[in-house]
Biopython code that builds the backbone (N, CA, C, O; Angstrom):
import numpy as np
from Bio.PDB.StructureBuilder import StructureBuilder

atoms = [
    (1, "MET", "N", (0.825, -1.199, 0.000)),
    (1, "MET", "CA", (0.000, 0.000, 0.000)),
    (1, "MET", "C", (0.866, 1.259, 0.000)),
    (1, "MET", "O", (0.596, 2.210, -0.733)),
    (2, "GLU", "N", (1.910, 1.252, 0.831)),
    (2, "GLU", "CA", (2.775, 2.426, 0.932)),
    (2, "GLU", "C", (3.510, 2.677, -0.389)),
    (2, "GLU", "O", (3.691, 3.830, -0.781)),
    (3, "THR", "N", (3.932, 1.621, -1.073)),
    (3, "THR", "CA", (4.618, 1.759, -2.356)),
    (3, "THR", "C", (3.685, 2.349, -3.403)),
    (3, "THR", "O", (4.097, 3.194, -4.198)),
    (4, "LYS", "N", (2.451, 1.916, -3.407)),
    (4, "LYS", "CA", (1.462, 2.432, -4.356)),
    (4, "LYS", "C", (1.205, 3.917, -4.099)),
    (4, "LYS", "O", (1.064, 4.696, -5.042)),
    (5, "LEU", "N", (1.145, 4.303, -2.845)),
    (5, "LEU", "CA", (0.932, 5.703, -2.481)),
    (5, "LEU", "C", (2.125, 6.554, -2.915)),
    (5, "LEU", "O", (1.947, 7.652, -3.443)),
    (6, "ARG", "N", (3.324, 6.055, -2.694)),
    (6, "ARG", "CA", (4.529, 6.782, -3.118)),
    (6, "ARG", "C", (4.563, 6.957, -4.633)),
    (6, "ARG", "O", (4.890, 8.031, -5.140)),
    (7, "ARG", "N", (4.222, 5.893, -5.342)),
    (7, "ARG", "CA", (4.221, 5.954, -6.798)),
    (7, "ARG", "C", (3.196, 6.979, -7.281)),
    (7, "ARG", "O", (3.481, 7.774, -8.176)),
    (8, "SER", "N", (2.018, 6.956, -6.695)),
    (8, "SER", "CA", (0.973, 7.914, -7.073)),
    (8, "SER", "C", (1.402, 9.341, -6.774)),
    (8, "SER", "O", (1.158, 10.246, -7.573)),
    (9, "LEU", "N", (2.032, 9.545, -5.643)),
    (9, "LEU", "CA", (2.512, 10.872, -5.264)),
    (9, "LEU", "C", (3.606, 11.339, -6.227)),
    (9, "LEU", "O", (3.636, 12.509, -6.611)),
    (10, "CYS", "N", (4.490, 10.443, -6.611)),
    (10, "CYS", "CA", (5.562, 10.773, -7.552)),
    (10, "CYS", "C", (4.981, 11.168, -8.909)),
    (10, "CYS", "O", (5.427, 12.142, -9.515)),
    (11, "VAL", "N", (4.000, 10.425, -9.382)),
    (11, "VAL", "CA", (3.347, 10.744, -10.656)),
    (11, "VAL", "C", (2.656, 12.100, -10.566)),
    (11, "VAL", "O", (2.731, 12.895, -11.503)),
    (12, "LEU", "N", (1.993, 12.366, -9.464)),
    (12, "LEU", "CA", (1.303, 13.639, -9.270)),
    (12, "LEU", "C", (2.287, 14.808, -9.284)),
    (12, "LEU", "O", (2.030, 15.831, -9.919)),
    (13, "VAL", "N", (3.395, 14.660, -8.593)),
    (13, "VAL", "CA", (4.409, 15.722, -8.557)),
    (13, "VAL", "C", (4.988, 15.950, -9.956)),
    (13, "VAL", "O", (5.168, 17.095, -10.371)),
    (14, "CYS", "N", (5.278, 14.877, -10.678)),
    (14, "CYS", "CA", (5.814, 15.012, -12.040)),
    (14, "CYS", "C", (4.822, 15.723, -12.955)),
    (14, "CYS", "O", (5.218, 16.570, -13.756)),
    (15, "LEU", "N", (3.554, 15.393, -12.845)),
    (15, "LEU", "CA", (2.528, 16.062, -13.648)),
    (15, "LEU", "C", (2.422, 17.540, -13.308)),
    (15, "LEU", "O", (2.269, 18.378, -14.197)),
    (16, "MET", "N", (2.502, 17.860, -12.028)),
    (16, "MET", "CA", (2.420, 19.263, -11.612)),
    (16, "MET", "C", (3.598, 20.059, -12.161)),
    (16, "MET", "O", (3.422, 21.184, -12.630)),
    (17, "VAL", "N", (4.790, 19.488, -12.106)),
    (17, "VAL", "CA", (5.981, 20.165, -12.639)),
    (17, "VAL", "C", (5.827, 20.377, -14.145)),
    (17, "VAL", "O", (6.134, 21.453, -14.656)),
    (18, "ALA", "N", (5.356, 19.361, -14.847)),
    (18, "ALA", "CA", (5.173, 19.473, -16.298)),
    (18, "ALA", "C", (4.141, 20.544, -16.637)),
    (18, "ALA", "O", (4.354, 21.339, -17.552)),
    (19, "LEU", "N", (3.038, 20.572, -15.919)),
    (19, "LEU", "CA", (1.994, 21.570, -16.177)),
    (19, "LEU", "C", (2.460, 22.982, -15.858)),
    (19, "LEU", "O", (2.098, 23.930, -16.555)),
    (20, "CYS", "N", (3.249, 23.124, -14.821)),
    (20, "CYS", "CA", (3.748, 24.456, -14.453)),
    (20, "CYS", "C", (4.749, 24.989, -15.466)),
    (20, "CYS", "O", (4.873, 26.204, -15.624)),
    (21, "SER", "N", (5.458, 24.114, -16.149)),
    (21, "SER", "CA", (6.455, 24.579, -17.113)),
    (21, "SER", "C", (5.875, 24.806, -18.504)),
    (21, "SER", "O", (6.564, 25.366, -19.356)),
    (22, "LEU", "N", (4.654, 24.400, -18.764)),
    (22, "LEU", "CA", (4.044, 24.610, -20.077)),
    (22, "LEU", "C", (3.958, 26.077, -20.482)),
    (22, "LEU", "O", (4.324, 26.400, -21.612)),
    (23, "PRO", "N", (3.495, 26.984, -19.624)),
    (23, "PRO", "CA", (3.430, 28.389, -20.046)),
    (23, "PRO", "C", (4.796, 28.946, -20.428)),
    (23, "PRO", "O", (4.892, 29.751, -21.355)),
    (24, "ALA", "N", (5.828, 28.544, -19.749)),
    (24, "ALA", "CA", (7.171, 29.038, -20.060)),
    (24, "ALA", "C", (7.635, 28.535, -21.421)),
    (24, "ALA", "O", (8.332, 29.245, -22.147)),
    (25, "ILE", "N", (7.253, 27.322, -21.761)),
    (25, "ILE", "CA", (7.665, 26.748, -23.038)),
    (25, "ILE", "C", (6.804, 27.292, -24.178)),
    (25, "ILE", "O", (7.325, 27.769, -25.187)),
    (26, "ALA", "N", (5.499, 27.216, -24.009)),
    (26, "ALA", "CA", (4.581, 27.606, -25.078)),
    (26, "ALA", "C", (4.403, 29.108, -25.191)),
    (26, "ALA", "O", (4.155, 29.619, -26.283)),
    (27, "GLY", "N", (4.522, 29.819, -24.090)),
    (27, "GLY", "CA", (4.216, 31.241, -24.096)),
    (27, "GLY", "C", (5.387, 32.147, -24.383)),
    (27, "GLY", "O", (5.254, 33.366, -24.283)),
    (28, "ALA", "N", (6.517, 31.596, -24.732)),
    (28, "ALA", "CA", (7.688, 32.426, -25.006)),
    (28, "ALA", "C", (7.469, 33.183, -26.309)),
    (28, "ALA", "O", (7.708, 32.656, -27.395)),
    (29, "LYS", "N", (7.020, 34.401, -26.186)),
    (29, "LYS", "CA", (6.711, 35.241, -27.337)),
    (29, "LYS", "C", (7.865, 36.213, -27.556)),
    (29, "LYS", "O", (8.444, 36.729, -26.601)),
    (30, "MET", "N", (8.188, 36.454, -28.812)),
    (30, "MET", "CA", (9.237, 37.417, -29.129)),
    (30, "MET", "C", (8.749, 38.829, -28.832)),
    (30, "MET", "O", (7.613, 39.187, -29.143)),
    (31, "VAL", "N", (9.619, 39.618, -28.231)),
    (31, "VAL", "CA", (9.309, 41.005, -27.885)),
    (31, "VAL", "C", (10.235, 41.911, -28.692)),
    (31, "VAL", "O", (11.456, 41.856, -28.545)),
    (32, "ASN", "N", (9.645, 42.740, -29.541)),
    (32, "ASN", "CA", (10.427, 43.699, -30.320)),
    (32, "ASN", "C", (10.703, 44.891, -29.415)),
    (32, "ASN", "O", (9.792, 45.650, -29.087)),
    (33, "ILE", "N", (11.949, 45.055, -29.014)),
    (33, "ILE", "CA", (12.289, 46.111, -28.054)),
    (33, "ILE", "C", (12.226, 47.507, -28.665)),
    (33, "ILE", "O", (12.313, 48.499, -27.942)),
    (34, "ASN", "N", (12.078, 47.596, -29.982)),
    (34, "ASN", "CA", (11.915, 48.897, -30.630)),
    (34, "ASN", "C", (10.462, 49.354, -30.682)),
    (34, "ASN", "O", (10.194, 50.549, -30.813)),
    (35, "THR", "N", (9.526, 48.421, -30.582)),
    (35, "THR", "CA", (8.114, 48.789, -30.758)),
    (35, "THR", "C", (7.185, 48.327, -29.639)),
    (35, "THR", "O", (6.045, 48.785, -29.564)),
    (36, "ALA", "N", (7.640, 47.446, -28.786)),
    (36, "ALA", "CA", (6.767, 46.867, -27.757)),
    (36, "ALA", "C", (6.279, 47.915, -26.769)),
    (36, "ALA", "O", (7.050, 48.771, -26.336)),
    (37, "PRO", "N", (4.994, 47.850, -26.409)),
    (37, "PRO", "CA", (4.499, 48.746, -25.363)),
    (37, "PRO", "C", (5.039, 48.314, -23.996)),
    (37, "PRO", "O", (5.567, 47.213, -23.840)),
    (38, "LYS", "N", (4.897, 49.180, -23.038)),
    (38, "LYS", "CA", (5.401, 48.920, -21.685)),
    (38, "LYS", "C", (4.879, 47.595, -21.138)),
    (38, "LYS", "O", (5.625, 46.836, -20.519)),
    (39, "GLU", "N", (3.597, 47.319, -21.367)),
    (39, "GLU", "CA", (2.982, 46.092, -20.846)),
    (39, "GLU", "C", (3.675, 44.842, -21.380)),
    (39, "GLU", "O", (3.754, 43.826, -20.690)),
    (40, "GLU", "N", (4.169, 44.923, -22.593)),
    (40, "GLU", "CA", (4.876, 43.788, -23.179)),
    (40, "GLU", "C", (6.316, 43.717, -22.675)),
    (40, "GLU", "O", (6.838, 42.629, -22.432)),
    (41, "LEU", "N", (6.949, 44.862, -22.519)),
    (41, "LEU", "CA", (8.334, 44.886, -22.036)),
    (41, "LEU", "C", (8.450, 44.313, -20.628)),
    (41, "LEU", "O", (9.437, 43.648, -20.313)),
    (42, "ILE", "N", (7.460, 44.560, -19.781)),
    (42, "ILE", "CA", (7.554, 44.053, -18.406)),
    (42, "ILE", "C", (7.335, 42.546, -18.310)),
    (42, "ILE", "O", (7.467, 41.973, -17.229)),
    (43, "THR", "N", (7.003, 41.897, -19.428)),
    (43, "THR", "CA", (6.922, 40.431, -19.414)),
    (43, "THR", "C", (8.311, 39.799, -19.494)),
    (43, "THR", "O", (8.468, 38.600, -19.264)),
    (44, "LEU", "N", (9.310, 40.607, -19.820)),
    (44, "LEU", "CA", (10.683, 40.103, -19.864)),
    (44, "LEU", "C", (11.207, 39.878, -18.448)),
    (44, "LEU", "O", (10.791, 40.560, -17.511)),
    (45, "LYS", "N", (12.108, 38.934, -18.298)),
    (45, "LYS", "CA", (12.686, 38.631, -16.986)),
    (45, "LYS", "C", (13.488, 39.815, -16.471)),
    (45, "LYS", "O", (14.266, 40.420, -17.207)),
    (46, "TYR", "N", (13.293, 40.133, -15.221)),
    (46, "TYR", "CA", (13.996, 41.209, -14.502)),
    (46, "TYR", "C", (13.650, 42.614, -15.006)),
    (46, "TYR", "O", (14.320, 43.576, -14.630)),
    (47, "VAL", "N", (12.634, 42.750, -15.837)),
    (47, "VAL", "CA", (12.238, 44.069, -16.338)),
    (47, "VAL", "C", (10.921, 44.457, -15.681)),
    (47, "VAL", "O", (9.887, 43.823, -15.892)),
    (48, "GLY", "N", (10.986, 45.519, -14.876)),
    (48, "GLY", "CA", (9.787, 46.046, -14.242)),
    (48, "GLY", "C", (9.410, 47.370, -14.873)),
    (48, "GLY", "O", (9.874, 47.709, -15.962)),
    (49, "ASP", "N", (8.564, 48.114, -14.181)),
    (49, "ASP", "CA", (8.091, 49.403, -14.697)),
    (49, "ASP", "C", (9.230, 50.363, -15.016)),
    (49, "ASP", "O", (9.253, 50.971, -16.086)),
    (50, "ALA", "N", (10.172, 50.500, -14.092)),
    (50, "ALA", "CA", (11.253, 51.478, -14.269)),
    (50, "ALA", "C", (12.133, 51.137, -15.472)),
    (50, "ALA", "O", (12.449, 52.013, -16.276)),
    (51, "LEU", "N", (12.528, 49.871, -15.599)),
    (51, "LEU", "CA", (13.369, 49.491, -16.741)),
    (51, "LEU", "C", (12.603, 49.593, -18.054)),
    (51, "LEU", "O", (13.167, 49.993, -19.073)),
    (52, "ALA", "N", (11.332, 49.236, -18.038)),
    (52, "ALA", "CA", (10.522, 49.364, -19.254)),
    (52, "ALA", "C", (10.460, 50.823, -19.690)),
    (52, "ALA", "O", (10.567, 51.128, -20.878)),
    (53, "ASP", "N", (10.286, 51.726, -18.721)),
    (53, "ASP", "CA", (10.277, 53.163, -19.042)),
    (53, "ASP", "C", (11.613, 53.604, -19.633)),
    (53, "ASP", "O", (11.642, 54.398, -20.573)),
    (54, "ARG", "N", (12.718, 53.094, -19.089)),
    (54, "ARG", "CA", (14.043, 53.464, -19.602)),
    (54, "ARG", "C", (14.273, 52.932, -21.018)),
    (54, "ARG", "O", (14.888, 53.600, -21.849)),
    (55, "ILE", "N", (13.772, 51.726, -21.279)),
    (55, "ILE", "CA", (13.895, 51.157, -22.629)),
    (55, "ILE", "C", (13.148, 52.039, -23.627)),
    (55, "ILE", "O", (13.667, 52.360, -24.696)),
    (56, "ILE", "N", (11.927, 52.426, -23.266)),
    (56, "ILE", "CA", (11.114, 53.272, -24.144)),
    (56, "ILE", "C", (11.776, 54.628, -24.351)),
    (56, "ILE", "O", (11.820, 55.138, -25.471)),
    (57, "GLU", "N", (12.288, 55.209, -23.276)),
    (57, "GLU", "CA", (12.961, 56.508, -23.377)),
    (57, "GLU", "C", (14.203, 56.408, -24.277)),
    (57, "GLU", "O", (14.441, 57.277, -25.115)),
    (58, "PHE", "N", (14.981, 55.349, -24.094)),
    (58, "PHE", "CA", (16.201, 55.163, -24.880)),
    (58, "PHE", "C", (15.879, 55.015, -26.362)),
    (58, "PHE", "O", (16.491, 55.674, -27.203)),
    (59, "ARG", "N", (14.919, 54.150, -26.681)),
    (59, "ARG", "CA", (14.627, 53.874, -28.095)),
    (59, "ARG", "C", (13.981, 55.052, -28.813)),
    (59, "ARG", "O", (14.005, 55.119, -30.042)),
    (60, "THR", "N", (13.404, 55.981, -28.054)),
    (60, "THR", "CA", (12.809, 57.172, -28.653)),
    (60, "THR", "C", (13.875, 58.025, -29.331)),
    (60, "THR", "O", (13.646, 58.581, -30.405)),
    (61, "SER", "N", (15.035, 58.124, -28.699)),
    (61, "SER", "CA", (16.116, 58.923, -29.287)),
    (61, "SER", "C", (17.087, 58.082, -30.113)),
    (61, "SER", "O", (17.681, 58.572, -31.073)),
    (62, "THR", "N", (17.242, 56.825, -29.737)),
    (62, "THR", "CA", (18.197, 55.947, -30.415)),
    (62, "THR", "C", (17.587, 54.555, -30.576)),
    (62, "THR", "O", (17.660, 53.747, -29.651)),
    (63, "PRO", "N", (16.991, 54.260, -31.721)),
    (63, "PRO", "CA", (16.428, 52.911, -31.908)),
    (63, "PRO", "C", (17.510, 51.833, -31.771)),
    (63, "PRO", "O", (18.672, 52.053, -32.112)),
    (64, "PHE", "N", (17.111, 50.691, -31.275)),
    (64, "PHE", "CA", (18.033, 49.568, -31.123)),
    (64, "PHE", "C", (18.346, 48.983, -32.502)),
    (64, "PHE", "O", (17.435, 48.722, -33.289)),
    (65, "VAL", "N", (19.622, 48.779, -32.792)),
    (65, "VAL", "CA", (20.045, 48.202, -34.067)),
    (65, "VAL", "C", (20.173, 46.687, -33.937)),
    (65, "VAL", "O", (19.818, 45.946, -34.854)),
    (66, "ASN", "N", (20.683, 46.230, -32.791)),
    (66, "ASN", "CA", (20.771, 44.797, -32.517)),
    (66, "ASN", "C", (20.368, 44.560, -31.067)),
    (66, "ASN", "O", (20.305, 45.495, -30.270)),
    (67, "ILE", "N", (20.097, 43.311, -30.737)),
    (67, "ILE", "CA", (19.569, 43.028, -29.398)),
    (67, "ILE", "C", (20.558, 43.359, -28.288)),
    (67, "ILE", "O", (20.148, 43.662, -27.168)),
    (68, "GLU", "N", (21.843, 43.308, -28.580)),
    (68, "GLU", "CA", (22.853, 43.638, -27.571)),
    (68, "GLU", "C", (22.788, 45.104, -27.147)),
    (68, "GLU", "O", (23.248, 45.463, -26.063)),
    (69, "ASP", "N", (22.218, 45.944, -28.003)),
    (69, "ASP", "CA", (22.094, 47.371, -27.683)),
    (69, "ASP", "C", (21.254, 47.625, -26.431)),
    (69, "ASP", "O", (21.353, 48.692, -25.826)),
    (70, "ILE", "N", (20.439, 46.662, -26.046)),
    (70, "ILE", "CA", (19.607, 46.852, -24.853)),
    (70, "ILE", "C", (20.482, 47.054, -23.613)),
    (70, "ILE", "O", (20.034, 47.634, -22.625)),
    (71, "MET", "N", (21.724, 46.576, -23.666)),
    (71, "MET", "CA", (22.627, 46.746, -22.525)),
    (71, "MET", "C", (23.135, 48.180, -22.399)),
    (71, "MET", "O", (23.815, 48.510, -21.428)),
    (72, "LYS", "N", (22.817, 49.025, -23.357)),
    (72, "LYS", "CA", (23.156, 50.445, -23.263)),
    (72, "LYS", "C", (22.173, 51.193, -22.367)),
    (72, "LYS", "O", (22.431, 52.327, -21.962)),
    (73, "VAL", "N", (21.050, 50.555, -22.063)),
    (73, "VAL", "CA", (20.045, 51.147, -21.179)),
    (73, "VAL", "C", (20.524, 50.990, -19.742)),
    (73, "VAL", "O", (20.907, 49.897, -19.324)),
    (74, "LYS", "N", (20.500, 52.081, -18.991)),
    (74, "LYS", "CA", (20.948, 52.049, -17.595)),
    (74, "LYS", "C", (20.131, 51.017, -16.815)),
    (74, "LYS", "O", (18.900, 51.030, -16.834)),
    (75, "GLY", "N", (20.842, 50.130, -16.135)),
    (75, "GLY", "CA", (20.182, 49.110, -15.325)),
    (75, "GLY", "C", (20.064, 47.763, -16.015)),
    (75, "GLY", "O", (19.664, 46.778, -15.394)),
    (76, "ILE", "N", (20.409, 47.712, -17.296)),
    (76, "ILE", "CA", (20.365, 46.441, -18.015)),
    (76, "ILE", "C", (21.793, 46.041, -18.358)),
    (76, "ILE", "O", (22.480, 46.697, -19.140)),
    (77, "GLY", "N", (22.208, 44.954, -17.750)),
    (77, "GLY", "CA", (23.554, 44.444, -17.984)),
    (77, "GLY", "C", (23.507, 43.041, -18.554)),
    (77, "GLY", "O", (22.465, 42.588, -19.028)),
    (78, "PRO", "N", (24.631, 42.357, -18.506)),
    (78, "PRO", "CA", (24.719, 41.006, -19.064)),
    (78, "PRO", "C", (23.715, 40.017, -18.465)),
    (78, "PRO", "O", (23.204, 39.156, -19.181)),
    (79, "LYS", "N", (23.426, 40.124, -17.175)),
    (79, "LYS", "CA", (22.491, 39.188, -16.533)),
    (79, "LYS", "C", (21.102, 39.302, -17.150)),
    (79, "LYS", "O", (20.493, 38.294, -17.507)),
    (80, "VAL", "N", (20.607, 40.520, -17.275)),
    (80, "VAL", "CA", (19.271, 40.739, -17.844)),
    (80, "VAL", "C", (19.275, 40.360, -19.327)),
    (80, "VAL", "O", (18.331, 39.741, -19.819)),
    (81, "PHE", "N", (20.336, 40.733, -20.028)),
    (81, "PHE", "CA", (20.429, 40.395, -21.451)),
    (81, "PHE", "C", (20.411, 38.884, -21.653)),
    (81, "PHE", "O", (19.638, 38.382, -22.468)),
    (82, "GLU", "N", (21.247, 38.156, -20.927)),
    (82, "GLU", "CA", (21.325, 36.697, -21.072)),
    (82, "GLU", "C", (19.989, 36.028, -20.762)),
    (82, "GLU", "O", (19.614, 35.049, -21.407)),
    (83, "ALA", "N", (19.274, 36.560, -19.774)),
    (83, "ALA", "CA", (17.988, 35.977, -19.395)),
    (83, "ALA", "C", (16.921, 36.182, -20.467)),
    (83, "ALA", "O", (15.938, 35.443, -20.513)),
    (84, "ASN", "N", (17.111, 37.180, -21.327)),
    (84, "ASN", "CA", (16.073, 37.538, -22.296)),
    (84, "ASN", "C", (16.488, 37.449, -23.760)),
    (84, "ASN", "O", (15.649, 37.657, -24.637)),
    (85, "LYS", "N", (17.727, 37.153, -24.052)),
    (85, "LYS", "CA", (18.227, 37.248, -25.429)),
    (85, "LYS", "C", (17.470, 36.382, -26.433)),
    (85, "LYS", "O", (17.403, 36.728, -27.612)),
    (86, "ASP", "N", (16.904, 35.274, -25.992)),
    (86, "ASP", "CA", (16.155, 34.405, -26.906)),
    (86, "ASP", "C", (14.719, 34.875, -27.105)),
    (86, "ASP", "O", (13.983, 34.321, -27.922)),
    (87, "GLN", "N", (14.332, 35.891, -26.362)),
    (87, "GLN", "CA", (12.953, 36.366, -26.410)),
    (87, "GLN", "C", (12.834, 37.775, -26.988)),
    (87, "GLN", "O", (11.719, 38.251, -27.201)),
    (88, "ILE", "N", (13.944, 38.451, -27.245)),
    (88, "ILE", "CA", (13.872, 39.820, -27.751)),
    (88, "ILE", "C", (14.362, 39.908, -29.192)),
    (88, "ILE", "O", (15.184, 39.111, -29.645)),
    (89, "SER", "N", (13.830, 40.903, -29.892)),
    (89, "SER", "CA", (14.251, 41.166, -31.267)),
    (89, "SER", "C", (14.214, 42.669, -31.496)),
    (89, "SER", "O", (13.689, 43.420, -30.674)),
    (90, "VAL", "N", (14.772, 43.096, -32.615)),
    (90, "VAL", "CA", (14.733, 44.516, -32.977)),
    (90, "VAL", "C", (13.934, 44.726, -34.260)),
    (90, "VAL", "O", (13.785, 45.855, -34.727)),
    (91, "LYS", "N", (13.423, 43.638, -34.823)),
    (91, "LYS", "CA", (12.627, 43.701, -36.053)),
    (91, "LYS", "C", (11.359, 42.887, -35.878)),
    (91, "LYS", "O", (11.344, 41.892, -35.155)),
    (92, "ASP", "N", (10.294, 43.317, -36.546)),
    (92, "ASP", "CA", (9.067, 42.523, -36.560)),
    (92, "ASP", "C", (9.258, 41.355, -37.506)),
    (92, "ASP", "O", (9.871, 41.483, -38.566)),
    (93, "LYS", "N", (8.723, 40.213, -37.104)),
    (93, "LYS", "CA", (8.876, 39.030, -37.960)),
    (93, "LYS", "C", (7.561, 38.646, -38.560)),
    (93, "LYS", "O", (7.486, 37.674, -39.312)),
]
sb = StructureBuilder()
sb.init_structure("model")
sb.init_model(0)
sb.init_chain("A")
sb.init_seg("    ")
for serial, (resi, resn, name, xyz) in enumerate(atoms, 1):
    if name == "N":
        sb.init_residue(resn, " ", resi, " ")
    sb.init_atom(name, np.array(xyz, "f"), 0.0, 1.0, " ", f" {name:<3s}", serial, name[0])
structure = sb.get_structure()
């Protein structure tokens, strides 16, 4: 009985982990950092209201030419770039 309960619990935990990771896998939408509204920019990892505002302010005067240019925005360094590089673009696809 105890083995059956453990097996059932293990299956339940595995299913929960799989279900929780689905949005991250399926919902990874590309964000154009030259055109995205604030609401879309804050979906990026480590980007809140303040950084989204800085991205918008920066691109108003200097559009991003490549995705690495986002690191020119104050407060965005290699950590934020690495966390988001597969999700950001500078062109509409």
